[in-house]
N, C-alpha and C positions, 0 to 999 in steps of 0.2 A: 454487578451486571455490566457487560460491555456497553459502551456508548460510542457510536460512530458519529463523527462530525465531519461535515464537508471541509475540505482543505483547499484553499485558494492560493496557489503558488504565484500566479500571475493572471491578471484580468484578461489577458489576450489568449489564454489557453481555452479552447472550447470545453464545454461541459462533458462531452462524450469523446473518448479516445479509444483506439484499437491497437492492441499490442502487435508490433512487427518483429521485435527482437528483445531477447534477454541475454545479456552478455556478462559473464563473471570472469574477469581476467585481472592482470596485475594493476590495471588502472582503477579497479573498483567494480561495482555492480552498475551496469548500464541498462536502462530500459528505454527502448525506442518505440514511440507511438506515432500513429497518424490519426488525422481527423477525417471527416467525411469527404474533404476536398484534397486528400493526399498530402496535406502539409505535415511536416515531421516535427515531433517534439521529443527531445532526448533528455532524460533525467539520469544524472550520474551521482551515485552514492560513493564518494571517495573517502568518506570518514570510516569509522569502525562499524561495519555491518556484522552483527552478531548472529543473525539468522535471516533466512528468507525462504519463502515457499511460493510455488506457483501451482494453483489447483484449478482444475476445470470447473468453471462456474456451475455447471449442472450437478456436480457432486456435493456442493455445499448446501444441501437441502435444509439442514437445521439452522445454519447461519441465516440463509435467506428467509426462512419462516420467522426467525426472531426479528429480522429487520421489518418484514411485513407487519408483524404484530405490534411493534413499538414505534414504527415511523411510517409516514405517508409514503406509498410506493414511488411517488414523484421525487421524494427526498433522495433516493439512491438510484432509481431506475434510469434516470438520464444524467447521471453524474459519475465521474470516474475517480476522482481523488478524495481520499478520506484519511483521517487520523482516528485512532481508536484509543479511548481511555478505559481503564479498568479491564485491560486486555487479558483474555485467557491464554493467548499465545505468549504474551510477555510473562504471565504467571508461570507457564510451563518452562520458559527459558530460565527464570529465576530458580525454580526447583531443580532443574537439570544442572545448573551451574553452582548450586548451593549459594546463591545470592552474591557471588564474588564481584559481579559487575554493577549491581544495583547501588552499592554504597559509593561507587566512584563516578558512575556515569548516569546521565539522565537519558534513558533509552526511550525512544518513541516508536510507536507502531504505526507504520504507513500502509495504506491499502490502495491498490490500483484496481478498481472494479471495471471490467470490460464485459462485453457480451459473451466472451468465450473463456476468459481467464480471470482469476483473482490472485494478484501478486501481492504478497504481504512481506514487509521488510521491517526488521527490528534494527534500528540504527541509532547511534549517538548523535548523528548530525542529519539535518534534512538534505535532500538531494539538491544538486545544482542543476538548473535548467540550462541546457546548452543549446544555442541557436543553430 
């Protein structure tokens, strides 16, 4: 069963962020967020990103029901950054790739949960926070 855990990159990052841009280019996968005061927080995945997806938050009914059932709504309702263990997304990737990456890399499942988007990233390295 999937387990979502709060992920704290830096104590200065506010609990709640809002997606401004998702950029996939030669530099890597860049996610740009703002907080309620329009401060910008940029995360760069410049390591090996094996997969990512951006889903409208309102379509993830089953996932949100699971979170409500197993966690206090305050646990995820006012928080943006998560890591997922026993991830069904990671299991899907392993099946699709016939496990070629799992024996070589420690792949992590990162989630950015906003009021409109759920961005999930399967990466061998955590992102770098760019000021």
